N, C-alpha and C positions, 0 to 999 in steps of 0.2 A: 558598180551598181548601174552606170549607164548601159554597159553592155548588156546586162540582164534585162533592162527595160527595152533595149533594141530589139532582143531576141524574141521576147514575148509579144511585142507589138507587131513585129514581123510574122509571128505565128498567127495572131489574130487576122492579120491581113491576108495571110495564106488561106485561112478558113473562109474569109470573105469571098475571095476570088474563086475558091473551089466550089463554092455553092451560090450561084448567081441569085437563087431565091431568097438569099439571106436578108436582103434589103427589105423584102415584104414579109419575112417570117416574123411572127409575134412571139414574145416570151409566153410561158405557160400561163394558163388561167389560175389565179390565185384561189387558195393559199397553196403555197409550194412547201413540202417538208423534205428536208434531207436527213435521212436516217444515218445514224452512227452505231456501229455494233459493239460501243465500249461506253463505259460510264462517263459522266460529265467530268471535264477537268484533265482528261487524258490529251494525248497528242492529237489523235484522230478528232476528238471533239473540238480541240482548239482551233484547228485548221478548217473544220466545218463551219465553225461560227465565224470565222474570218470571212469565208466565202459568203455564207448566208447573209450576213450584215450588208455586205456591198451589193449582192443581188437585190436584196430588199429596196435599196436606194435607187439602183438602176431600173428596176422594174415597177417600182411603186406599188408592189403587193407584198402581202406577207410571206416570208421565207423563213421558215422556222426549222431549228434542228430538234429531231426527236431521238432520244437514246434508246436503244434496244440491246442492252448489254448481254452478254452470255455466249458460250461455246465459241470463243475467240472470233466473235463477229459473224458467224454463221446465221443466227437468228435473224439479223437485220439483213443479211444477204438474201436469205429465203423470202422475206417479206417484200424486199425490192424486186426480186425475180417475178413475183406474183402479181405485182402492181400494174394498173393500166398504163399503157405507153404514151401518155399525154404529157409527160413532164412535170406533173404535179407530185409524183414521187420520185425522189433521187437518192443517191447514196454516197457518203464518202467512203469509197472502197479502200481496202487495206491489203497489205500482203498476206495477211494470214487467210482471209477467206477467198481472195481471188488469185493468189499466187502459190501459196503452200498447200491448203487443205485438199485441193483435186487429187494430189498424189497420196495423201495420207487416208482419205476417206473417199472411196469411190461411191458411196451411197449419200451424197450430200443432200439430196433432194431438190437440187439445182445444178445447172451446168454453166460454169463460168465462161465457157466457149459459146453458148447458144442463148443464154437467157438475160444478157445484158448489152446494153449499148454503151460503148466507150465515149466517153465526152471529153474529159480533159485530165491530163496528170498534173496534179496540184504540187506535188514536191517529193523529193527523196531526202531522208535524213540517215545519216551514218549511225551506226550503233557504235558504243564505246566499249573496248575491253578494259574493265575497271579491276583494280586490285584492292584487297582488304588492306587495312594499315599493317598487318602482320606479313604480308606476302611482298615478293619483289616488285618493284615498280618499273621494271625495265623488260623489255622483249627477251633479251639476252638471259636475264635470271629467270624468267618463266620457262623459256625453252630448256635451260639447264635442269630446272626442277622437274620438268616433264620426262626428260630424259633419264634423269636419276630415280624418279619414282613413277614409271608409267602406270598409268590407271589409278593414281593415288591423288593427285592434285585436283582438287574439287572446284567445280564450275557450276553455280546455280543458274537456273533459267526459269522463264515463266511457265513452263510445262513442256512436256514431251511433244515435239512437232511444232513449238512456237518459233518465231523468228529468231529469238535468242538462242535456242537450242540449236536450230540449223546453222547459225553462225558459227557456234561452237564445232558442230560437225564438220563445216567446211574448213575450219581451221585445223581441226584434227587430220582431215584428208590431205589438205595443202602441205601442212608442216610434217607430215608422217609421225604423229605423236598420238598418244592415248590419254585422256583425261577421265575424271571421274565426274559423270553428269549428275546433278541433283536437281530433280524438277520441283518447282513450287507451284502454287496456285495464283501467283501474281507477282508483279514487280516489286511492290512494297515489301513483301515477305523476303525477296531475294536480297534487296538493299539492307534490310534490318540485319540479317545474318552476315552480309558481307561486312558491314560496319562493325559488328561484334566479333568477326573472325572466325565464326563457324563454318564459313566457306572461304576459299582463297580468292576465286576470281568470278567474274560473270561478264558476258556480253550484254549490254543493256541499252536501251533506246536513248538517244542524246537527250530528249526531252526530260526523261526520268533521272537520268544520271547527272545532269548539268549542275543542279544545286548542290549535290554532294562533292562533286569535282571543284566547283568554285569555291565551296566551304572549307575545302582542304581535308574533307573526312575520308575520301578515298583517293586512290591514285590512278590517274588515267595512263594506260599504257599505249594504247593505239586506238585509231577509229577505223571504221570498216569500209568507208566509201571509196571511190576510185581517186578522190582527191580530197584535200583537207577541207572541212566545212569553214567558212569565214569566220564564223563566232568562235572557233576553237583552232585558230590557225597554228597554235603551239603544239597541238597534239599530233604526231606522225601517223600515217596510215599504216596498216598491216602491209600494204603493197610496198610501201617505202622501205620497210624493214626486212626485205628478203623475199617477200611473195607477190611478185608481180602479177597484177590482174585480179587479186583478191578483193571481191566486193559482196558485202552482206548488208546492203542498206534496206531499211524499211521505207516503203512508199506508200503515197496517199493519192487517190484519183476520184474525181467525180463520174459516176456511172448512173444510168436509168435502166428501165427494163428494156428488154428487146423490142425490136419492131417500132421504135420511136421514129417519127418522121425525119428525114434527112435534113430538112430546113431548119426543123426545131433543135436537132443536135447541133447544127452548125451555129445557130443564134446563140444557144447556151455556152457553146465552146468558145465563140468569140467574145462573149462577155466575161466568161472566166479568165480568158487571156488578158482581157483589158484590166480586170481586177489584179492579176498577178504582175502587171506592169506598174501599178500605182506605188510610188515611192514609199508610202507609209506600209503597204502590205509587203514590199520586199524587205524592208527593214524587220518587220515583225516576223515574217518567216525565216529570215537569217538568224534572229534570236534563238530559234529552235534547231538551227542547222538544216532547215528545209530549202533545199536548192534545185534547180534543173527542172522546175515544173514548166507548163505550158506546151504549146504545140498543137497539132491537130489531133481529131478523134482517131485518125488512122495511126498516128504515132504512138498513142496511148494504147491502142488495141494491140498493135505489133510488140509494145513493150511487154504487156501482160502476158502475151503467148511466149515470149522469149523466157520470161521469169518462171512460168509454170514448167516449161521444158527444162529449164536449169535445175530447179528444185526437185523436180520428179526424178532427174539423174541421181541427185545427191541422196535423196530418200531411199532409192532403190539400191544404191551402191552401198550405203550404211546400214541398211535393213531397219530403218527407224519405223517403228509402229506406235500408234497411240494407246494409251492404257484403256483398258475395258473393250 
C-alpha cells in the first residue's frame, strides 16, 4: 500500500511540474457533473462516486454523478463529447466506449481519438473466469473439455462485443481453442444462468463476480490481469497458467471534452492523483480489484490508444460483429 501511495503521489508531482501554471489553475466552476454510462451500483458508478465525493471536498463545490445508462456506455460518451470544455462536464470513461467500441462501430457519432481530453486513469480491474457448479474448476479441466468438445463448451457474456466477450475471444485465440459464445443483455442474467448450470463458464468483471466467488456459489478458475489483484491473491492469472502476456482487464478513467485548457486538465489530474493516494481510497479500490491507476494525462491517453489498437486487431482477426 505504501508503494501505491508513493507512485500516485509521484504522479501528481509530475503533473504539477509538467504544467507550471498549475499553481494558479483553479478547479472548474461548480457544479460539476461526472457522467456514467451505466446504471447506479455497477463498478463504473462506484468508482465515479468515490472520485466525486473527494473532489467535492477538495473543491468545495457540488460534484455529482449522473447516470446515462444504455448502449454499453455510448450514450454518456456522446453527451460528454458534445459538452463545453470548461471542466463542468466530465465522464468516468470505460473500456467499452473508449477502447472497444471504435473497432466495432465506426459510426459512433463521436471520435475517442479527437473528442476527449484524457485526464487520469483511475484503475484497472481484472475479469475473472468463473465456472458453474457443474463445470470443472481448473484450467486443466476446462482445456480438456474444450479440446474434447470444440465449439460446445458454453461461455456467457454481457453481449457481443462486450469486454467479457472479447476476453473469451482473446482466450480462444491465445489457447487455440473454440467455445460456444452465448450473449446476454447483462451480467446479472449471465450469473443467474451460470449458477443454474445453463452455461458452463463466463468471463465476468471482478466487481460482479466477487460476491458469488466469496459465497462459494461459483468456482474461480483464473483472473485476467497481468498480475493477481490483491483482494483475490489466491486466484491465479491466465498468464500464470501457461499463457504469458494474457491481459483482458476492464479499465476506468476520467475524461472531459476535447479542447479543455491544459492547466485545467493538469489541476484535475493532480487532484485525482491526490485522491488515489488517500489510504481509505486505496483500500476501497483494492476491494474491487481496481489497481494501477494514477499518472499523467499523457499516460492515460497513450494507454487508451494502445487499448484501442489491441482490441481492434482482435476484433478484425476474429471477425466479431455486433448484432443488428
